[in-house]
FIVOKE-303061 format. One record per residue (C-alpha): residue number from 0; residue in three letters; x, y, z. Coordinates in steps of 0.02 Angstrom, whole numbers. Example, Ala and Ser with C-alpha at 12.3 -4.5 7.8 and 13.67 -1.06 7.14 Angstrom:
<numars>
[numar 0; ALA; [615; -225; 390]]
[numar 1; SER; [684; -53; 357]]
</numars>
This chain:
<numars>
[numar 0; MET; [-495; -538; -1730]]
[numar 1; ASP; [-311; -539; -1701]]
[numar 2; ASP; [-219; -520; -1521]]
[numar 3; LEU; [-178; -330; -1531]]
[numar 4; SER; [-101; -348; -1340]]
[numar 5; CYS; [61; -295; -1341]]
[numar 6; LYS; [272; -324; -1277]]
[numar 7; LYS; [308; -270; -1127]]
[numar 8; THR; [461; -147; -1079]]
[numar 9; GLU; [539; -81; -925]]
[numar 10; GLY; [428; 13; -813]]
[numar 11; SER; [394; 211; -794]]
[numar 12; ARG; [458; 321; -639]]
[numar 13; ALA; [299; 327; -561]]
[numar 14; GLY; [232; 151; -495]]
[numar 15; GLY; [343; 35; -618]]
[numar 16; LEU; [185; -14; -740]]
[numar 17; PRO; [257; -122; -882]]
[numar 18; ALA; [238; -20; -1013]]
[numar 19; CYS; [252; -83; -1211]]
[numar 20; GLU; [328; -60; -1341]]
[numar 21; GLY; [281; 92; -1442]]
[numar 22; ALA; [285; 120; -1617]]
[numar 23; ASN; [278; 309; -1606]]
[numar 24; LEU; [419; 429; -1680]]
[numar 25; LEU; [427; 536; -1525]]
[numar 26; GLY; [487; 403; -1422]]
[numar 27; LEU; [339; 416; -1285]]
[numar 28; ARG; [292; 260; -1188]]
[numar 29; HIS; [152; 161; -1197]]
[numar 30; LEU; [80; 192; -1042]]
[numar 31; GLY; [-70; 57; -1049]]
[numar 32; PHE; [-257; 115; -1014]]
[numar 33; GLY; [-318; 259; -910]]
[numar 34; VAL; [-433; 351; -864]]
[numar 35; GLY; [-473; 555; -829]]
[numar 36; LEU; [-458; 655; -666]]
[numar 37; ARG; [-608; 700; -613]]
[numar 38; THR; [-672; 779; -435]]
[numar 39; GLN; [-807; 676; -419]]
[numar 40; HIS; [-672; 535; -393]]
[numar 41; PHE; [-573; 623; -248]]
[numar 42; PRO; [-628; 529; -115]]
[numar 43; TYR; [-621; 358; -178]]
[numar 44; LEU; [-450; 375; -232]]
[numar 45; MET; [-386; 462; -81]]
[numar 46; ASN; [-468; 303; 4]]
[numar 47; THR; [-454; 157; -109]]
[numar 48; PRO; [-280; 73; -119]]
[numar 49; ASP; [-325; -20; -287]]
[numar 50; TRP; [-382; 92; -429]]
[numar 51; GLY; [-378; -29; -570]]
[numar 52; VAL; [-300; 95; -689]]
[numar 53; ASP; [-109; 105; -758]]
[numar 54; TRP; [-117; 317; -797]]
[numar 55; PHE; [-232; 445; -755]]
[numar 56; GLU; [-244; 616; -880]]
[numar 57; ILE; [-265; 795; -812]]
[numar 58; ILE; [-363; 941; -879]]
[numar 59; SER; [-206; 1063; -856]]
[numar 60; GLU; [-317; 1217; -821]]
[numar 61; ASN; [-387; 1131; -688]]
[numar 62; PHE; [-211; 1130; -577]]
[numar 63; ILE; [-155; 1266; -651]]
[numar 64; GLY; [-108; 1397; -503]]
[numar 65; ASN; [-209; 1260; -395]]
[numar 66; SER; [-117; 1229; -239]]
[numar 67; GLY; [-280; 1163; -144]]
[numar 68; TYR; [-348; 1009; -105]]
[numar 69; ALA; [-376; 950; -285]]
[numar 70; ARG; [-170; 971; -289]]
[numar 71; HIS; [-158; 875; -131]]
[numar 72; VAL; [-229; 728; -241]]
[numar 73; LEU; [-175; 756; -390]]
[numar 74; ASP; [1; 732; -293]]
[numar 75; ARG; [-45; 567; -212]]
[numar 76; VAL; [-105; 522; -383]]
[numar 77; ARG; [74; 554; -469]]
[numar 78; ALA; [156; 462; -337]]
[numar 79; ASN; [102; 296; -390]]
[numar 80; LYS; [25; 311; -589]]
[numar 81; PRO; [101; 414; -719]]
[numar 82; ILE; [15; 570; -787]]
[numar 83; VAL; [-42; 629; -928]]
[numar 84; MET; [-66; 848; -945]]
[numar 85; HIS; [-206; 869; -1088]]
[numar 86; GLY; [-267; 1072; -1107]]
[numar 87; VAL; [-408; 1142; -1184]]
[numar 88; SER; [-347; 1330; -1173]]
[numar 89; MET; [-189; 1346; -1312]]
[numar 90; ASN; [-307; 1387; -1436]]
[numar 91; ILE; [-163; 1344; -1574]]
[numar 92; GLY; [-290; 1385; -1722]]
[numar 93; SER; [-322; 1560; -1676]]
[numar 94; SER; [-267; 1726; -1757]]
[numar 95; ASP; [-234; 1799; -1587]]
[numar 96; PRO; [-41; 1802; -1524]]
[numar 97; LEU; [-4; 1638; -1417]]
[numar 98; ASP; [-42; 1664; -1247]]
[numar 99; GLU; [131; 1677; -1162]]
[numar 100; ASN; [79; 1682; -1000]]
[numar 101; TYR; [-57; 1536; -1014]]
[numar 102; LEU; [112; 1444; -1095]]
[numar 103; ALA; [227; 1506; -959]]
[numar 104; GLN; [87; 1430; -802]]
[numar 105; LEU; [77; 1259; -905]]
[numar 106; LYS; [260; 1249; -944]]
[numar 107; GLN; [290; 1285; -738]]
[numar 108; LEU; [157; 1148; -700]]
[numar 109; ALA; [242; 1016; -828]]
[numar 110; HIS; [401; 1060; -700]]
[numar 111; GLU; [303; 1037; -545]]
[numar 112; ILE; [216; 880; -584]]
[numar 113; GLU; [325; 799; -764]]
[numar 114; PRO; [189; 718; -870]]
[numar 115; GLU; [256; 597; -986]]
[numar 116; TRP; [159; 728; -1111]]
[numar 117; VAL; [73; 864; -1119]]
[numar 118; SER; [-74; 903; -1258]]
[numar 119; ASP; [-206; 996; -1319]]
[numar 120; HIS; [-312; 1006; -1463]]
[numar 121; LEU; [-313; 1066; -1672]]
[numar 122; CYS; [-428; 1196; -1644]]
[numar 123; TRP; [-462; 1379; -1588]]
[numar 124; THR; [-553; 1426; -1430]]
[numar 125; GLY; [-567; 1632; -1456]]
[numar 126; VAL; [-525; 1757; -1561]]
[numar 127; MET; [-492; 1984; -1540]]
[numar 128; GLY; [-459; 1918; -1350]]
[numar 129; ILE; [-631; 1836; -1322]]
[numar 130; ASN; [-631; 1646; -1269]]
[numar 131; SER; [-792; 1568; -1339]]
[numar 132; HIS; [-774; 1416; -1209]]
[numar 133; ASP; [-779; 1284; -1324]]
[numar 134; LEU; [-662; 1177; -1473]]
[numar 135; LEU; [-690; 1249; -1635]]
[numar 136; PRO; [-655; 1204; -1812]]
[numar 137; MET; [-505; 1252; -1913]]
[numar 138; PRO; [-520; 1295; -2109]]
[numar 139; LEU; [-408; 1168; -2194]]
[numar 140; THR; [-309; 1260; -2303]]
[numar 141; GLU; [-117; 1293; -2339]]
[numar 142; GLU; [-126; 1464; -2263]]
[numar 143; SER; [-196; 1389; -2112]]
[numar 144; LEU; [-87; 1261; -2110]]
[numar 145; LYS; [85; 1368; -2106]]
[numar 146; HIS; [-9; 1454; -1961]]
[numar 147; VAL; [-22; 1339; -1868]]
[numar 148; SER; [135; 1240; -1915]]
[numar 149; SER; [224; 1405; -1845]]
[numar 150; ARG; [126; 1401; -1680]]
[numar 151; VAL; [150; 1235; -1634]]
[numar 152; GLN; [348; 1252; -1671]]
[numar 153; GLN; [338; 1424; -1564]]
[numar 154; VAL; [249; 1306; -1421]]
[numar 155; GLN; [391; 1139; -1420]]
[numar 156; ASP; [522; 1270; -1419]]
[numar 157; PHE; [469; 1357; -1273]]
[numar 158; LEU; [378; 1194; -1170]]
[numar 159; GLY; [560; 1110; -1233]]
[numar 160; ARG; [462; 957; -1267]]
[numar 161; PRO; [352; 910; -1408]]
[numar 162; LEU; [166; 946; -1427]]
[numar 163; VAL; [43; 819; -1447]]
[numar 164; LEU; [-125; 893; -1519]]
[numar 165; GLU; [-312; 800; -1537]]
[numar 166; ASN; [-431; 803; -1695]]
[numar 167; PRO; [-582; 868; -1619]]
[numar 168; SER; [-757; 842; -1651]]
[numar 169; THR; [-843; 955; -1784]]
[numar 170; TYR; [-1022; 983; -1836]]
[numar 171; LEU; [-972; 1132; -1981]]
[numar 172; GLU; [-840; 1128; -2116]]
[numar 173; PHE; [-753; 1273; -2213]]
[numar 174; VAL; [-778; 1271; -2402]]
[numar 175; ALA; [-626; 1345; -2415]]
[numar 176; SER; [-559; 1197; -2338]]
[numar 177; HIS; [-445; 1105; -2486]]
[numar 178; TYR; [-357; 961; -2366]]
[numar 179; THR; [-450; 827; -2283]]
[numar 180; GLU; [-422; 842; -2091]]
[numar 181; TRP; [-338; 679; -2087]]
[numar 182; ASP; [-200; 748; -2214]]
[numar 183; PHE; [-208; 884; -2153]]
[numar 184; LEU; [-145; 819; -1984]]
[numar 185; SER; [-37; 737; -2087]]
[numar 186; GLU; [64; 870; -2148]]
[numar 187; LEU; [56; 955; -1982]]
[numar 188; VAL; [161; 815; -1905]]
[numar 189; LYS; [289; 830; -2048]]
[numar 190; GLN; [317; 1002; -2036]]
[numar 191; THR; [317; 1006; -1845]]
[numar 192; GLY; [370; 825; -1776]]
[numar 193; CYS; [209; 839; -1662]]
[numar 194; GLY; [131; 697; -1597]]
[numar 195; LEU; [-57; 656; -1615]]
[numar 196; LEU; [-192; 604; -1490]]
[numar 197; LEU; [-295; 512; -1601]]
[numar 198; ASP; [-484; 541; -1506]]
[numar 199; VAL; [-562; 404; -1587]]
[numar 200; ASN; [-760; 441; -1533]]
[numar 201; ASN; [-724; 618; -1615]]
[numar 202; VAL; [-682; 534; -1798]]
[numar 203; TYR; [-821; 438; -1785]]
[numar 204; VAL; [-932; 584; -1709]]
[numar 205; SER; [-839; 701; -1867]]
[numar 206; ALA; [-861; 559; -2010]]
[numar 207; HIS; [-1054; 536; -1948]]
[numar 208; ASN; [-1079; 725; -1954]]
[numar 209; HIS; [-990; 771; -2128]]
[numar 210; GLY; [-1035; 599; -2213]]
[numar 211; TYR; [-841; 538; -2229]]
[numar 212; ASP; [-800; 353; -2183]]
[numar 213; PRO; [-718; 336; -2009]]
[numar 214; ALA; [-608; 216; -2070]]
[numar 215; LEU; [-532; 290; -2211]]
[numar 216; TYR; [-497; 446; -2091]]
[numar 217; ILE; [-400; 322; -1943]]
[numar 218; GLU; [-296; 227; -2114]]
[numar 219; GLY; [-241; 408; -2182]]
[numar 220; LEU; [-148; 455; -2010]]
[numar 221; PRO; [47; 449; -1983]]
[numar 222; HIS; [16; 295; -1846]]
[numar 223; ASP; [186; 298; -1798]]
[numar 224; SER; [147; 484; -1717]]
[numar 225; ILE; [5; 444; -1643]]
[numar 226; VAL; [55; 414; -1434]]
[numar 227; GLN; [-142; 403; -1363]]
[numar 228; MET; [-307; 376; -1421]]
[numar 229; HIS; [-461; 435; -1335]]
[numar 230; LEU; [-632; 351; -1328]]
[numar 231; ALA; [-797; 415; -1225]]
[numar 232; GLY; [-989; 376; -1285]]
[numar 233; PRO; [-1078; 517; -1391]]
[numar 234; THR; [-1264; 562; -1395]]
[numar 235; ASP; [-1378; 548; -1563]]
[numar 236; VAL; [-1449; 716; -1565]]
[numar 237; GLY; [-1565; 681; -1723]]
[numar 238; ASP; [-1463; 765; -1861]]
[numar 239; CYS; [-1316; 737; -1797]]
[numar 240; LEU; [-1198; 656; -1672]]
[numar 241; ILE; [-1149; 762; -1510]]
[numar 242; ASP; [-956; 725; -1423]]
[numar 243; THR; [-1042; 731; -1252]]
[numar 244; HIS; [-936; 612; -1128]]
[numar 245; ASP; [-1079; 557; -1024]]
[numar 246; GLN; [-1129; 354; -1106]]
[numar 247; PRO; [-1026; 211; -1128]]
[numar 248; VAL; [-929; 181; -1290]]
[numar 249; PRO; [-1036; 136; -1433]]
[numar 250; GLU; [-997; -28; -1541]]
[numar 251; ALA; [-944; 95; -1682]]
[numar 252; VAL; [-823; 154; -1610]]
[numar 253; TRP; [-730; -3; -1496]]
[numar 254; GLN; [-728; -59; -1716]]
[numar 255; LEU; [-637; 82; -1755]]
[numar 256; TYR; [-541; 80; -1595]]
[numar 257; ALA; [-468; -99; -1643]]
[numar 258; GLN; [-434; -22; -1841]]
[numar 259; ALA; [-318; 105; -1754]]
[numar 260; GLN; [-221; -17; -1618]]
[numar 261; GLY; [-195; -126; -1756]]
[numar 262; LEU; [-116; 3; -1855]]
[numar 263; THR; [-11; 95; -1711]]
[numar 264; GLY; [46; -84; -1632]]
[numar 265; GLY; [-16; -41; -1471]]
[numar 266; THR; [-40; 148; -1408]]
[numar 267; SER; [-89; 228; -1242]]
[numar 268; THR; [-271; 229; -1208]]
[numar 269; LEU; [-373; 353; -1111]]
[numar 270; LEU; [-584; 329; -1075]]
[numar 271; GLU; [-667; 520; -1077]]
[numar 272; TRP; [-815; 526; -940]]
[numar 273; ASP; [-872; 719; -918]]
[numar 274; ALA; [-1049; 701; -876]]
[numar 275; ASN; [-1154; 620; -781]]
[numar 276; ILE; [-1001; 513; -743]]
[numar 277; PRO; [-997; 344; -660]]
[numar 278; GLU; [-943; 278; -485]]
[numar 279; PHE; [-755; 226; -507]]
[numar 280; PRO; [-762; 44; -530]]
[numar 281; ASP; [-916; 52; -646]]
[numar 282; LEU; [-772; 184; -758]]
[numar 283; VAL; [-662; 47; -735]]
[numar 284; ALA; [-774; -97; -806]]
[numar 285; GLU; [-796; 20; -948]]
[numar 286; LEU; [-621; 67; -986]]
[numar 287; ASN; [-589; -135; -967]]
[numar 288; LYS; [-665; -168; -1117]]
[numar 289; ALA; [-522; -92; -1210]]
[numar 290; ARG; [-421; -196; -1159]]
[numar 291; GLY; [-534; -354; -1194]]
[numar 292; VAL; [-546; -282; -1378]]
[numar 293; LEU; [-343; -291; -1391]]
[numar 294; VAL; [-364; -477; -1365]]
[numar 295; GLY; [-539; -508; -1480]]
[numar 296; ASP; [-638; -484; -1375]]
[numar 297; MET; [-789; -350; -1439]]
[numar 298; PRO; [-893; -275; -1326]]
[numar 299; GLU; [-1075; -326; -1368]]
[numar 300; ASN; [-1210; -228; -1291]]
[numar 301; ALA; [-1115; -59; -1349]]
[numar 302; ALA; [-1286; 46; -1419]]
[numar 303; LEU; [-1273; 235; -1448]]
[numar 304; HIS; [-1386; 319; -1352]]
[numar 305; THR; [-1501; 469; -1411]]
[numar 306; SER; [-1570; 616; -1349]]
[numar 307; PRO; [-1738; 645; -1312]]
[numar 308; ASP; [-1843; 762; -1439]]
[numar 309; GLY; [-1810; 931; -1406]]
[numar 310; MET; [-1683; 905; -1250]]
[numar 311; PRO; [-1526; 1033; -1280]]
[numar 312; VAL; [-1377; 946; -1244]]
[numar 313; SER; [-1195; 1003; -1225]]
[numar 314; ALA; [-1036; 958; -1269]]
[numar 315; PRO; [-900; 971; -1119]]
[numar 316; LEU; [-767; 1075; -1151]]
[numar 317; ALA; [-668; 962; -1029]]
[numar 318; ARG; [-603; 835; -1175]]
</numars>
């Protein structure tokens, strides 16, 4: 496999990390390799000087209006490493009006912690004021494209920065859809100038569940608008894959990740792990496999775990 490592450029405000030359049109920096900031790791992060990661992603909702210990930890982390805000409540695909109060709180948090970018999901999470507490797929039609494009532009104007949107994992498709998801995302980028967060695991999960080729999905995206990638491990429940974020990254996802990194020329990588969370050094060890992939070292023992028959599996909302 070719060496996919990237050229170094000037470091960031927070920590002096040598960033990589980004190929994305938004001008957002290549941050390197990061993990999610999770409560279980707070003691380790507060008591250990060398974390072994380049940056952190926070779940925005966990820190909106939070001035307690979690914010204290975040302030320590962001004094040393770049931070990205990743939300789960924008509800960008809903028919409900945009939540102006939520957006105001999001903007205030961004003002306070100065993230590298702000992201959420191409999905809807509720309607008629009812929150589903899940990331639900949209019908991929001209009407929904026009609707969500207008809302993305409103959000970007309000926040004063580009919005980065993630492809969701999906378990159903709409009969009315006439776009593929990758074509829908491509059109959305053209119309709004938003960035893309390519969740490689979600591509793998959705492709498996709906019977399409995940490599074609990745090939079909506008690669110069991809500013971040997610990696995670799903669970095989027999008739479908569930995006559980509770195990190591499987071999098939590593293969797709290598493809995506080659097409983008190098993009910030984030390892997600939201259930059965390992100790921080073990998390870093899994993240370091991504570093290896970029120089041609493909993990050999990345098997996909299955769920015992009859055991319910829930996907974490914090994607």
